[in-house]
Structures are given as C-alpha cells and as structure tokens.
C-alpha positions in Angstrom: 0.0 0.0 0.0 1.5 3.4 -1.0 0.9 6.5 1.1 0.8 8.6 -2.1 -2.2 6.6 -3.4 -3.9 5.9 -0.1 -5.7 9.0 1.2 -5.5 8.1 4.8 -1.8 7.3 4.8 -2.1 4.3 7.1 1.4 3.1 6.3 2.6 6.1 8.4 1.3 4.3 11.5 3.9 2.8 13.9 1.8 -0.3 14.3 4.3 -1.9 16.7 4.2 1.2 19.0 0.4 1.2 18.9 0.1 -2.5 19.8 2.6 -2.1 22.5 0.8 0.9 23.9 -2.6 -0.9 24.1 -0.9 -4.1 25.3 -2.3 -6.4 22.6 0.0 -8.5 20.3 -0.7 -8.9 16.6 -3.0 -11.7 15.7 -5.2 -13.0 12.9 -7.9 -10.4 12.1 -11.1 -12.1 13.3 -14.1 -10.9 15.4 -12.6 -12.0 18.7 -9.4 -10.0 18.0 -11.4 -7.0 16.9 -13.3 -7.0 20.2 -10.1 -7.4 22.2 -8.4 -4.6 20.3 -11.3 -2.2 20.5 -11.6 -2.6 24.3 -7.9 -2.3 24.7 -8.0 1.0 22.7 -10.8 2.6 24.7 -9.2 1.5 28.0 -5.8 2.9 27.0 -6.8 6.2 25.4 -9.3 8.5 27.2 -11.8 10.6 25.4 -10.8 14.2 26.2 -11.5 17.6 24.7 -8.7 19.7 26.4 -7.3 21.0 23.1 -10.7 22.1 21.8 -11.6 23.6 25.1 -8.4 25.7 24.9 -9.4 26.8 21.4 -6.6 24.8 19.9 -7.8 22.4 17.1 -6.0 19.1 17.5 -4.4 17.4 14.4 -6.7 15.0 12.6 -4.1 13.5 10.2 -2.5 10.2 11.2 1.0 11.6 11.9 -0.4 14.3 14.2 -2.7 11.9 16.0 -0.1 9.3 16.7 2.4 11.9 17.9 -0.2 13.0 20.5 -1.5 9.5 21.5 1.6 7.4 21.2 4.3 10.0 21.6 2.5 12.3 24.1 0.6 9.8 26.1 -2.7 11.6 25.6 -6.2 10.9 24.4 -8.5 12.9 22.3 -11.9 13.1 20.8 -13.7 11.3 18.0 -11.8 12.5 14.9 -8.5 11.5 16.6 -9.6 8.1 17.9 -11.3 7.2 14.6 -8.2 8.1 12.5 -5.9 6.1 14.8 -8.2 3.0 15.3 -9.1 2.7 11.6 -5.5 2.9 10.6 -4.5 0.2 13.0 -7.4 -2.0 11.7 -6.4 -1.6 8.1 -2.7 -2.4 8.9 -3.9 -5.5 10.7 -5.8 -6.7 7.6 -9.4 -5.6 8.4 -11.7 -3.9 6.0 -12.4 -0.6 7.7 -14.5 2.4 6.6 -14.6 5.8 8.3 -18.2 7.0 8.8 -19.6 10.4 9.9 -22.4 10.6 12.4 -24.8 13.2 13.8 -25.1 13.7 17.5 -28.5 15.1 18.3 -31.3 15.9 15.9 -30.4 15.4 12.2 -31.0 18.7 10.3 -30.1 20.7 13.4 -26.6 19.4 14.0 -23.8 18.7 11.5 -22.1 15.4 10.9 -19.3 15.9 13.2 -18.8 12.5 14.9 -16.4 10.0 13.4 -17.0 6.3 13.7 -15.4 3.2 12.2 -17.4 0.5 10.3 -15.7 -2.9 10.0 -16.8 -5.4 7.4 -16.0 -8.9 8.6 -17.2 -12.3 7.2 -20.1 -10.5 5.4 -21.2 -8.7 8.5 -21.0 -4.9 9.2 -19.8 -3.9 12.7 -19.8 -0.4 14.2 -16.9 0.6 16.4 -17.2 3.8 18.3 -13.9 4.4 20.0 -14.2 8.2 20.2 -17.6 8.9 21.8 -16.7 8.2 25.4 -19.9 6.2 26.0 -18.2 3.2 27.6 -19.5 0.8 25.0 -17.2 -2.2 25.5 -17.3 -3.9 22.1 -18.4 -3.1 18.5 -22.1 -3.7 17.7 -23.5 -5.1 14.4 -25.1 -2.7 12.0 -28.4 -4.6 12.0 -31.8 -3.4 13.2 -32.3 -4.6 16.7 -28.6 -5.7 17.4 -27.3 -5.3 20.9 -23.9 -4.9 22.6 -23.7 -5.6 26.3 -20.7 -5.2 28.7 -19.6 -3.4 31.8 -23.2 -3.3 33.1 -24.3 -1.2 30.1 -26.4 -2.2 27.0 -26.3 -0.5 23.6 -28.5 -1.1 20.6 -28.8 -0.4 16.9 -31.9 0.8 15.2 -32.3 1.5 11.5 -33.5 5.1 11.2 -36.8 5.0 9.4 -37.6 6.9 6.2 -38.5 10.5 6.7 -35.5 11.1 8.8 -31.8 11.2 7.9 -31.1 7.7 6.6 -28.6 5.8 8.7 -28.1 3.7 11.9 -29.0 5.0 15.4 -26.9 4.0 18.3 -29.0 3.8 21.5 -28.2 3.2 25.2 -30.5 1.4 27.5 -31.3 3.6 30.6 -33.9 2.6 33.1 -35.8 0.4 30.7 -36.0 2.8 27.8 -33.6 3.5 24.9 -31.8 6.8 24.9 -30.6 7.8 21.4 -26.9 8.8 21.2 -26.2 9.5 17.5 -26.9 8.5 13.9 -24.2 7.0 11.7 -24.5 7.9 8.0 -23.3 5.6 5.2 -21.8 8.1 2.7 -18.1 8.0 2.0 -15.8 10.1 4.2 -12.6 11.8 3.0 -9.8 13.4 5.0 -11.0 16.9 4.1 -14.3 16.1 5.8 -12.5 15.6 9.1 -10.6 18.9 8.7 -13.9 20.8 8.2 -15.7 19.0 11.1 -12.7 19.4 13.4 -12.5 23.1 12.7 -16.2 23.6 13.7 -16.1 21.4 16.8 -12.8 22.9 18.1 -13.4 26.6 17.3 -17.1 27.5 16.6 -18.7 29.4 19.5 -21.8 27.1 19.2 -19.7 23.9 19.8 -20.4 22.4 23.2 -16.6 21.8 23.6 -16.1 25.6 23.7 -18.3 25.9 26.7 -17.3 22.9 28.8 -14.5 20.4 29.3 -15.5 16.8 28.7 -13.3 13.8 29.7 -14.2 10.1 30.0 -12.1 7.1 30.6 -11.6 3.9 32.6 -10.1 3.7 36.0 -7.7 0.9 37.2 -10.5 -0.9 38.9 -12.5 -1.1 35.6 -15.1 1.5 36.5 -15.9 4.2 33.9 -15.6 7.9 34.8 -17.2 10.8 33.0 -15.9 14.2 33.9 -16.8 17.8 33.1 -15.0 20.7 34.6 -17.6 20.8 37.4 -18.6 17.1 38.0 -17.7 13.5 37.8 -20.0 10.5 37.2 -18.8 7.0 38.1 -20.3 3.8 36.7 -19.3 0.2 37.5 -21.1 -3.1 37.0 -23.5 -4.1 39.8 -23.0 -0.8 41.6 -25.2 2.3 41.7 -24.1 5.3 39.5 -22.4 8.0 41.6 -22.3 11.7 40.9 -19.9 14.1 42.6 -19.2 17.8 42.2 -15.7 18.9 41.3 -13.8 22.0 42.1 -10.8 23.2 40.1 -8.6 21.8 42.8 -10.2 18.4 42.4 -9.9 18.3 38.7 -6.2 17.7 38.3 -6.1 14.4 40.2 -9.1 13.1 38.3 -7.5 13.9 35.0 -4.5 11.9 36.0 -6.7 9.0 37.1 -8.4 8.7 33.7 -5.1 9.1 31.9 -5.1 12.7 30.7 -1.5 13.7 31.4 -1.0 17.4 30.7 2.2 19.4 30.7 2.6 22.1 33.3 2.0 24.8 30.6 -1.2 23.1 29.4 -2.4 22.6 33.0 -1.9 26.3 33.6 -3.8 27.2 30.4 -6.6 24.9 31.4 -7.1 26.5 34.8 -6.9 30.0 33.2 -9.7 29.0 30.8 -11.8 27.5 33.5 -11.5 30.7 35.5 -12.9 32.6 32.5 -16.1 30.6 32.3 -19.2 32.3 33.4 -20.5 31.4 36.9 -23.3 28.8 36.9 -26.7 30.4 37.5 
C-alpha cells in the first residue's frame, strides 16, 4: 500500500508502537481479536476535549494523532480516535470504513462525529472508540442488534424513512432507549474531518467551547465521565455515583483517567476554567 495513493496514509502508523501501547500482540484479524483490540484501545486512550476547550484544534491527520496519542501519552476526541483506530485495523488486515455521524437531531446538528465500520465475514460492525460512552465492544449494524458489557447495554436501530437515513446507536437507561447518535453511510474523505474538526474545536456554538468533557476507565475497571464541574462513576453491579468537582479536584481526576498534561497546558486549562461564566 502506497501512502501517495492511499488518502488516509495508514502506512505512516507505527503499528508496533500502537500495539505495545494498548498491550495487545498482533493476531489474525477475526471478530474476537477486533473486540479485544477495541476494548484495549478505549481503556488505554481516554476521550478528552482539552485542546478544543483551549481553542486549539487538534491534528486529525495520522502523523499528528499518533504523535499525540503514542508519543505524548494523551487521548482525544472522535476524529483523533477514529483516525488512529481505523489505521490500526487496516494495517492488521481488516476492511475498515470511516463514517460520519450526527449527535442530536439530524438537520439541526452537523455530521461531526467520526466512527469506524468494519466489514468482517459479510457482517458490518460499528466501532465507536471516540464517543466516550463506555461501549465495551463493537455492535453489528443490524436493526435490533445489541452490545452488552460493563453493566451497560447499547443497541442499533435503522433510522426510518422520513429522517436522515442511517443507523441510530442507543443506550438502555432505566428500561428505555436513549438515542446517542446516527451514523450515515456516505463515503468520508480526509477533508471532511478537517472541516468538522474546525467547527467542533473553534465555533462558539460547539459544546466543547463551553465545557470540558473527559471520559475514561479507572484501574478498577469503572468508567468515569468528567466535566470541569462534576464526575460520574459507573461500575457493574454498583449504583451510579455523581460528585461535584472544584478546580482543585480536577487535576487528580484527569491523572486518574489518563489525561497527562504538561505544566503549561495545565496552567492554560485552569486559566480557561476561571474565565467561564458562573453557573446560575
């Protein structure tokens, strides 16, 4: 495969460094290995929006992403996770397709979420490493399909005609399905990520301009979701816990979920937090 003729430049990935970082050796590309690799990826690399919150669009090309994730020990958001995970899959021999999705109502929100579709043995599987939902394994793109793990259940529904055509990912909460996003089936090109990343990281209407969002796994296997003001903890067979955070509490929590910032970035983050308007 030649980088010059392959728009995603997957040959630039240091596959050995990636597999070493996630702690999974190279194996034959089957569904079991896909599930193992996916879970290792989401446990290793947190979802975090620090760069966007600081008004600094992260790189969404493969060299830039792997420098941040593999060289810098950081995580990132959907564009970064999707670029890295899809490249690793292709290098390992999987058929992978990048797909864009809409978070929230179609027609009101843009297609600014990146996912990865894997075609394996005639089946289409959706991997969502960059959403921070805690979904433990890919889910089949089939109406009514389910994915369960870590005390959480996710499902797929075919979006009916009359709405934006695609696949809706849902999460089971309290006996009812909560829609998360819709994945569209059109082809995606690198320039699409550049445009979406620019909006998400810089536009004043982007949620990531108004709040910090971080999710990741703790050493005990529980899943933590942070904003700059709160943390939510979920673990199998345990009640969900919600705690308020102060700026003093934030740094230790960032370390716990694997967001390791330089002193300069930590200072910039606290400066930005101090500039936020007070909650009503």
